[in-house]
C-alpha positions in Angstrom: 0.0 0.0 0.0 2.8 2.4 0.9 4.6 1.7 -2.5 1.3 2.3 -4.5 0.7 5.5 -2.5 4.1 6.9 -3.4 4.7 5.8 -6.9 3.0 8.9 -8.5 4.7 12.3 -8.2 3.3 14.7 -5.9 4.5 17.7 -3.6 6.6 16.4 -0.8 7.1 12.9 -2.1 10.8 12.9 -1.8 10.7 14.0 1.9 8.1 11.3 2.6 10.2 8.7 1.0 13.2 9.8 2.8 11.5 9.6 6.2 10.2 6.3 5.5 13.7 4.9 5.1 15.0 6.2 8.5 14.2 3.0 10.5 16.2 0.9 8.2 19.3 3.2 7.7 19.4 4.2 11.4 22.1 2.2 13.6 20.4 -0.9 15.1 21.9 0.1 18.5 20.3 3.5 18.4 16.9 2.4 17.4 16.8 -0.5 19.8 17.8 1.9 22.6 15.0 4.2 21.6 12.5 1.4 21.8 13.6 0.3 25.1 13.3 3.8 26.6 9.9 4.2 24.9 8.7 0.9 26.4 10.2 1.3 29.8 7.6 0.5 32.6 9.4 3.2 34.7 9.6 6.3 32.4 8.5 5.0 28.9 6.2 7.2 26.8 4.2 4.3 25.8 3.2 3.4 29.2 2.5 7.1 30.1 0.0 7.3 27.2 -1.4 4.0 28.2 -2.1 5.3 31.7 -3.4 8.7 30.5 -5.3 8.0 27.3 -6.2 4.2 27.6 -6.6 4.1 31.2 -4.0 1.4 32.2 -3.8 0.6 36.0 -0.4 -0.5 35.9 2.6 -0.1 33.5 3.5 -3.0 31.2 7.0 -4.2 31.0 6.7 -5.1 27.2 10.4 -6.4 26.8 10.5 -8.5 30.0 7.0 -10.0 30.3 6.9 -13.6 28.8 3.1 -13.9 29.0 0.6 -11.2 29.6 -3.1 -12.0 30.2 -5.7 -10.1 28.2 -9.6 -10.3 28.2 -11.0 -11.0 24.7 -14.7 -11.5 24.4 -15.0 -12.7 27.9 -12.0 -15.1 27.6 -8.7 -14.7 29.3 -5.9 -15.3 26.9 -2.1 -15.4 27.6 -0.1 -13.6 24.9 3.6 -13.8 24.4 4.2 -10.1 25.0 8.0 -9.8 24.8 8.1 -11.9 21.6 5.3 -9.8 19.9 7.2 -6.7 20.9 10.3 -8.0 19.2 8.2 -9.0 16.1 6.5 -5.4 16.1 10.1 -4.0 16.2 11.3 -6.2 13.2 8.2 -5.2 11.2 8.8 -1.5 11.8 12.6 -1.7 11.2 12.5 -3.8 7.9 9.4 -2.3 6.3 11.5 0.1 4.2 13.4 -2.9 2.8 10.3 -4.4 1.3 9.1 -1.0 0.4 12.1 -0.1 -1.8 11.8 -3.4 -3.7 8.2 -3.1 -4.5 8.4 0.6 -5.2 11.1 0.0 -7.7 9.2 -2.8 -9.5 6.1 -0.6 -9.7 7.8 2.1 -11.2 9.2 -0.2 -13.8 5.7 -1.1 -15.0 5.0 0.4 -18.3 2.2 3.1 -17.9 0.6 1.9 -21.2 -0.7 -1.3 -19.6 -2.8 0.6 -16.9 -3.8 3.2 -19.5 -5.1 0.4 -21.8 -7.0 -1.3 -19.0 -8.6 2.2 -18.0 -9.8 2.7 -21.6 -11.3 -0.9 -21.5 -13.1 0.2 -18.4 -11.2 -1.8 -15.8 -11.6 -0.6 -12.1 -8.9 0.2 -9.7 -9.0 -3.3 -8.1 -9.1 -5.1 -11.4 -6.0 -3.1 -12.6 -4.1 -4.0 -9.5 -5.2 -7.7 -9.5 -4.6 -8.4 -13.2 -1.7 -6.0 -14.1 0.2 -4.9 -11.1 0.1 -8.0 -8.9 1.4 -10.3 -11.5 4.3 -7.9 -12.0 4.9 -7.9 -8.3 4.8 -11.6 -7.6 8.5 -12.4 -8.4 9.6 -9.6 -6.1 7.3 -10.7 -3.4 8.6 -14.2 -3.6 12.3 -13.0 -3.5 11.3 -10.7 -0.6 9.8 -13.7 1.3 13.1 -15.7 0.9 15.4 -12.9 1.7 13.3 -11.8 4.8 12.9 -15.4 6.0 16.7 -15.8 5.8 17.4 -12.5 7.6 14.9 -13.2 10.1 15.9 -16.9 10.6 19.5 -15.6 11.3 18.4 -12.6 13.3 20.5 -12.0 16.4 21.5 -8.4 17.0 18.0 -7.0 17.3 16.7 -9.6 19.5 19.8 -9.6 21.8 19.7 -5.8 22.2 16.0 -5.7 23.2 15.7 -8.7 25.4 19.0 -10.5 25.6 17.1 -13.7 24.4 15.0 -13.8 27.6 11.2 -13.7 28.2 10.4 -16.1 25.5 12.5 -14.6 22.7 15.2 -17.4 22.6 15.4 -17.5 18.9 17.6 -19.9 17.0 20.5 -17.6 16.5 20.5 -16.4 20.2 20.4 -20.0 21.4 23.5 -20.8 19.3 25.3 -17.9 20.8 24.1 -18.8 24.3 25.4 -22.4 23.8 28.8 -21.2 22.5 29.6 -18.4 25.0 27.6 -18.9 28.2 27.5 -22.8 28.3 30.7 -23.4 26.4 29.0 -26.3 24.5 30.6 -26.0 21.2 29.0 -29.3 19.9 25.5 -28.2 20.6 26.1 -24.8 19.1 27.6 -26.3 15.9 24.8 -28.8 15.7 22.1 -26.2 15.8 24.0 -23.9 13.4 24.2 -26.8 10.9 20.4 -27.5 11.3 19.9 -23.9 10.5 22.0 -24.1 7.4 20.2 -27.1 6.1 16.8 -25.3 6.5 17.9 -22.3 4.6 19.3 -24.3 1.9 16.1 -26.2 1.5 14.2 -22.9 1.3 16.5 -21.5 -1.4 16.1 -24.7 -3.3 12.3 -24.2 -3.3 12.7 -20.6 -4.4 15.0 -21.5 -7.2 13.0 -24.5 -8.4 9.6 -22.7 -8.6 10.0 -18.8 -8.7 13.3 -18.2 -10.2 12.5 -20.5 -13.2 9.1 -18.6 -13.7 11.0 -15.2 -13.7 13.6 -16.5 -16.4 10.5 -17.8 -18.5 8.7 -14.4 -18.2 11.9 -12.5 -19.0 
């Protein structure tokens, strides 16, 4: 949606594009520190807004709470709060990465295709479904593979935010913990090998299906 909104020229588009890239180009240590301060239960602005605007009774420790109970339609559900917070951070930080790929592909679509569809009476949704979306599918497939690999190997963001605690002990953090804290080189090597095999299988799926399709279309 952001790529579609910013593909056409308008006043201030360059400034808006530049501001959207800030989460991705900013140093990870800096942005992780900003999130830690904003989500702090003692002096964080998120909890301050929650108490004044949303009426929270007690501050919430977003980065150190493994499970948080919420009431949903009369049911009490425990949600993995720290893990969801880390996921929200990853979405916010790497959103510009996908935005750049999709925007570049959209700008490469010939204008004549959409103009011909408009002459034939195609609606906005029909133009997106039958013209733009097929053009974006190879890029979306590539993004899925790249982001899966990057997230699967993610260490620095998680370690800076939570240190791997409170239910955020992802695979890369676990390998690091086995290697440095427990001094178990064998377990760390075994888990790293499993990660490598999974990533190789995913790459094989991508090159088998999507990369061949891209070559056929080109």
